[in-house]
C-alpha positions in Angstrom: 42.1 24.3 41.0 44.2 21.2 41.6 43.5 19.4 44.8 46.1 17.4 46.7 44.5 14.0 47.2 44.3 13.0 50.8 45.1 16.5 52.0 41.7 18.2 51.5 41.3 18.5 55.2 44.1 21.1 55.2 42.1 23.4 52.9 39.9 26.2 54.4 36.2 25.6 54.7 35.7 28.3 52.0 38.2 26.6 49.6 36.3 23.3 50.0 33.0 25.1 49.4 34.3 26.8 46.2 33.7 24.8 43.1 34.8 25.2 39.5 31.9 27.1 37.7 29.6 24.7 36.0 30.0 26.6 32.7 33.8 26.2 32.6 33.7 22.9 30.7 31.3 24.5 28.1 33.8 27.2 27.5 36.6 24.7 27.0 34.8 22.6 24.4 35.4 25.0 21.4 39.1 25.0 22.3 39.2 21.2 22.1 37.1 21.1 18.9 37.3 24.2 16.6 34.3 23.0 14.6 32.0 23.6 17.6 29.9 26.7 17.4 29.3 28.2 20.8 26.2 30.2 21.6 27.1 29.8 25.2 30.0 32.2 25.8 28.8 35.5 27.4 31.7 37.5 26.0 31.4 40.9 24.3 31.8 41.4 20.5 35.5 40.9 19.7 35.3 43.0 16.5 34.1 46.1 18.4 36.7 46.2 21.2 38.1 49.8 21.1 41.7 48.9 20.3 42.5 52.1 18.3 40.6 54.3 20.8 42.6 52.8 23.7 45.8 53.4 21.7 44.7 57.0 21.2 43.8 57.5 24.9 47.2 56.1 26.0 49.0 58.4 23.6 47.2 61.4 24.9 47.8 60.4 28.5 51.5 59.8 27.9 52.0 63.2 26.2 52.3 64.5 29.7 55.1 62.6 31.5 54.0 63.5 35.0 50.4 62.4 34.3 51.7 59.2 32.7 53.9 58.4 35.7 51.0 59.0 38.1 48.9 56.6 36.1 51.6 54.0 36.3 52.0 54.4 40.1 49.9 52.7 42.7 46.6 54.3 43.2 44.3 54.5 46.2 42.1 51.7 47.5 38.8 53.6 46.8 40.0 54.6 43.3 41.1 57.7 41.3 39.5 60.8 42.8 38.7 62.6 39.5 37.0 59.5 38.1 34.9 59.0 41.2 33.7 62.6 41.1 32.8 62.2 37.5 30.9 59.0 38.1 29.0 60.6 40.9 28.0 63.4 38.6 26.9 60.9 35.9 24.8 59.0 38.4 23.1 62.3 39.3 22.5 63.0 35.6 21.0 59.5 35.3 18.4 60.4 38.0 19.8 59.6 41.4 19.1 62.2 44.0 22.2 64.3 44.7 24.5 65.5 45.7 26.2 62.1 45.6 29.2 61.9 47.8 32.1 60.5 45.7 33.4 59.0 48.9 30.7 56.3 48.5 31.7 55.6 44.9 34.2 52.7 44.9 36.3 51.5 41.9 36.7 47.8 41.6 38.2 45.1 39.4 35.0 44.7 37.4 31.6 44.6 39.1 32.3 41.0 39.9 34.8 42.1 42.6 32.2 44.4 44.1 29.7 41.5 44.3 32.4 39.4 46.0 33.4 42.2 48.5 29.8 43.1 49.4 29.0 39.5 50.0 32.1 39.1 52.1 31.2 42.1 54.2 27.6 41.1 54.8 27.1 37.3 54.6 28.2 34.7 57.1 27.8 30.9 56.7 24.1 30.0 57.0 22.9 33.5 56.1 20.2 33.8 53.5 20.5 35.6 50.2 17.4 35.9 47.9 18.0 35.9 44.2 15.9 36.0 41.0 15.1 32.6 39.6 16.8 32.3 37.2 19.8 34.5 38.0 23.5 35.2 37.2 25.0 31.8 37.9 28.5 33.1 38.6 27.2 35.0 41.6 25.7 31.9 43.0 29.2 30.5 43.1 30.2 33.4 45.3 27.3 32.7 47.6 28.2 29.0 47.8 31.7 29.8 48.7 30.7 32.0 51.7 28.3 29.3 52.9 25.1 31.2 52.2 21.7 29.7 51.8 20.5 30.9 48.4 16.8 31.0 47.8 15.3 31.8 44.4 12.3 33.9 43.9 10.2 33.2 40.8 10.2 35.8 38.0 8.2 36.7 34.9 8.9 39.0 32.0 8.8 42.1 34.3 11.2 40.7 36.9 10.7 39.3 40.4 7.0 38.4 41.0 6.0 40.6 44.1 3.6 38.0 45.5 6.3 35.4 45.3 8.8 37.6 47.1 6.2 38.4 49.8 5.4 34.7 50.3 9.1 33.8 50.5 9.7 36.4 53.2 6.5 35.5 55.0 7.4 31.9 55.2 11.0 32.7 56.4 9.4 34.8 59.1 7.1 32.0 60.1 10.0 29.6 60.3 12.1 32.0 62.4 14.6 32.5 59.6 13.9 36.2 58.8 16.9 37.5 60.9 19.2 35.5 58.7 18.1 37.2 55.4 20.9 39.6 54.6 20.5 40.4 50.9 18.3 40.5 47.9 20.3 40.3 44.6 18.6 41.6 41.5 19.8 42.4 37.9 17.4 45.2 36.9 18.4 45.8 33.3 18.4 43.0 30.6 19.5 40.4 33.2 21.7 37.5 32.7 20.3 35.0 31.6 16.8 36.0 30.7 17.5 39.3 29.0 14.4 40.8 30.8 14.3 44.0 32.8 12.3 45.0 35.9 9.5 47.4 35.2 9.4 50.5 37.3 6.3 49.2 39.1 8.1 46.0 40.0 11.1 48.0 41.3 8.7 50.0 43.5 7.0 46.8 44.8 10.2 45.0 45.5 11.7 47.9 47.4 8.5 48.3 49.4 8.3 44.6 50.4 12.0 44.5 51.4 11.6 47.7 53.4 8.5 46.3 55.2 10.2 43.1 56.2 13.3 44.9 57.4 14.1 46.3 60.8 17.2 47.6 62.5 17.7 44.1 64.0 17.3 42.3 60.7 18.1 44.8 58.0 17.9 43.6 54.5 20.1 45.2 51.8 19.6 45.1 48.1 22.3 44.6 45.5 21.2 46.2 42.2 23.5 44.8 39.5 23.1 47.1 36.5 25.9 45.6 34.4 23.9 46.0 31.2 22.5 49.4 31.9 24.2 51.1 28.9 23.1 48.4 26.4 19.4 49.4 25.9 18.3 49.1 22.3 14.7 50.2 22.6 11.9 50.9 25.0 11.4 53.4 27.8 14.2 54.5 30.1 13.5 53.1 33.5 15.2 54.7 36.6 17.5 52.8 38.7 16.0 50.9 41.6 18.6 52.9 43.6 16.5 56.0 43.1 14.0 54.6 45.7 16.9 54.9 48.2 17.5 58.7 48.4 19.1 58.5 51.8 21.6 55.9 50.5 20.9 53.4 53.1 19.8 50.1 51.5 20.8 49.7 47.9 24.3 48.8 46.6 24.4 49.8 42.9 26.9 47.8 40.9 28.1 49.0 37.5 30.8 48.0 35.1 32.8 49.3 32.1 33.2 45.7 30.8 30.0 45.3 28.8 29.8 48.8 27.2 33.5 49.5 26.7 36.4 47.0 27.3 36.4 44.0 29.7 40.2 43.8 29.5 40.5 47.0 31.5 38.8 45.0 34.4 37.1 48.1 35.9 33.8 48.5 37.5 32.3 50.6 40.3 29.7 50.7 43.0 27.7 53.4 44.7 27.4 52.1 48.3 25.5 53.0 51.4 27.8 55.2 53.5 27.8 52.8 56.4 29.0 49.9 54.2 31.7 51.8 52.3 34.5 51.6 54.8 34.0 47.9 55.4 34.0 47.2 51.6 37.2 49.3 51.3 38.8 47.4 54.2 38.3 44.2 52.4 39.4 45.6 49.1 42.6 46.9 50.7 43.3 43.3 51.7 42.7 42.2 48.1 44.7 44.6 46.0 45.3 48.1 47.5 43.2 49.4 44.7 42.2 48.6 41.1 44.6 49.2 38.2 45.5 52.9 38.1 46.3 53.0 34.4 42.9 51.6 33.5 41.1 54.1 35.7 42.9 57.0 34.1 42.1 55.7 30.6 38.4 55.3 31.5 38.4 58.8 33.0 39.7 60.3 29.7 37.2 58.2 27.7 34.3 59.5 29.8 35.6 63.1 29.8 36.1 63.3 26.1 32.8 61.5 25.2 34.6 58.5 23.7 32.9 56.1 26.1 29.4 57.3 25.2 30.2 57.2 21.5 31.5 53.7 21.7 28.6 52.4 23.8 26.2 54.0 21.2 27.9 52.0 18.5 27.7 48.8 20.5 23.9 49.3 21.0 23.4 49.5 17.2 25.7 46.4 16.7 24.0 44.3 19.3 20.5 45.2 18.2 21.3 44.0 14.7 22.7 40.7 16.1 19.7 40.3 18.4 17.4 40.8 15.4 19.2 38.2 13.4 19.0 35.6 16.2 15.3 36.3 16.7 14.6 36.0 13.0 16.2 32.5 12.9 14.3 31.5 16.1 11.0 32.6 14.4 11.7 31.0 11.1 13.5 27.8 11.9 12.4 26.6 15.3 9.2 24.7 16.0 6.3 26.9 17.1 6.1 25.2 20.5 9.6 26.7 21.4 9.1 30.0 23.2 11.6 32.8 23.8 11.8 36.3 25.3 12.6 39.2 23.0 15.1 41.3 24.9 15.2 45.1 24.5 18.9 45.2 25.4 21.8 43.2 26.8 23.4 40.1 25.3 21.1 37.2 25.8 18.0 35.4 24.5 16.2 33.0 26.9 14.5 30.1 25.3 11.9 27.7 26.7 11.3 24.3 25.3 8.2 22.2 25.9 8.1 20.9 29.5 8.9 17.3 28.5 12.2 18.3 26.8 15.1 18.6 29.2 17.9 21.0 28.2 20.3 19.7 30.9 23.6 18.0 30.1 22.9 14.3 29.5 19.4 15.0 28.1 18.5 14.2 24.6 18.3 17.7 23.4 21.8 18.6 24.8 23.2 15.5 23.2 21.6 16.2 19.9 23.1 19.7 20.0 26.5 18.4 20.9 26.4 15.8 18.1 25.7 18.8 15.7 28.6 20.7 17.3 26.7 23.6 18.8 26.6 24.7 22.5 24.3 26.7 24.7 24.0 27.4 28.4 21.6 24.9 30.1 19.0 26.8 32.1 19.4 24.5 35.1 22.7 26.2 35.8 20.9 29.5 36.4 18.5 28.4 39.1 19.2 28.4 42.8 19.3 24.8 43.9 17.1 24.3 46.9 16.3 21.0 48.6 12.8 19.9 48.0 12.0 22.5 45.3 12.0 21.4 41.7 13.2 24.0 39.2 12.5 24.2 35.4 14.6 21.8 33.3 13.5 22.9 29.9 15.2 26.3 29.3 18.5 27.6 27.8 20.4 30.8 27.3 21.8 31.9 24.0 24.3 34.7 23.6 24.5 36.8 20.3 27.3 39.1 21.5 30.7 37.4 20.9 30.0 35.3 17.9 30.0 36.7 14.3 26.8 36.8 12.3 27.3 33.9 9.9 28.5 31.4 12.4 25.7 32.4 14.7 23.1 31.7 11.9 24.8 28.4 11.2 24.8 27.5 14.9 21.1 28.4 15.3 20.3 26.2 12.3 22.1 23.3 13.9 20.3 24.0 17.2 16.9 24.0 15.4 17.8 20.6 13.9 18.6 19.3 17.3 15.3 20.7 18.6 13.3 18.9 15.9 15.2 15.7 16.7 14.5 16.0 20.4 10.8 16.6 19.9 10.2 13.5 17.8 
């Protein structure tokens, strides 16, 4: 966003707090230099986007002129009623206790809008939001914009460490700050950036701790971001954390059609606690009067006909193959002291270098990678920045989704060479 020099004081406090995402310049680099191989971009596989399927769905929808015109008209703020009923039914089939009231299912412009709206409804400047460390860095930008104090809770391969969450809340209570804690934000399936999932035991522990530190006076909500739920390659099915909230009072479940279908449709949805639904809808009404009606009708037909489930099954096979290729190169070409998580779904591999190797921009490893024309997401972008708390500086995120297989292999070879150079 261009800023008028000398007139910043005329901007709102929120505009002044809102910064360009740190990753933006990384995404621009390949446009400036087409020789750069980007393992940074968290986009979906270009070759698998359902162009012909969408064409077919549009043709079927437009066979009925009345249905086509309804799809091209404004919709409602909460979203298309048939789609919300179908989504409620699918959530029940996925294990959530029913009956789920479709009135608490809200369609949004991707799950990102739901995160924004929920934060806008719940968080005032100075309020505290707890996040996984590391976490989805784009959401931290939303938190910064509203003036939240973001506190990271350490994680391991099973998700948030319960003892760390307990200690964080205990310290906040001792400091008198517990009433300012509004939210815990967690990505429960194959999270961005680590690719790890919360085990069922961890979900139970997290919910119990939050419930115990909550009261009517300082109620703590949980946002369960399940953006990668449909992209499980292997391993057991783990129920939503939301299943621990049968009265629909605490957990806001955020879902999306971007990762497992088509991000260009810009459609996501949430299952919200009933007391929050009207407030989220009030804010959404101010945003857009409702998400794109045509996209909602197309997704409804894709779900109804089974086309969505077939497409997401194909994606799982495709992404598993690409993940396996990335892991094979990491095993065979990278020094043994480089560690990484092996995700069972999602789009990302999280890599940890030796502690004395910084992966941050300006560090030797980053510069060696840039000299070899390959990019990654520095791990430092993914940690909540807290005064007085040092965070890891030796990690990076790789994405295998968007890039084709041969360029990915070449990019990983370049990154391995950069790694060897940085370790000398």
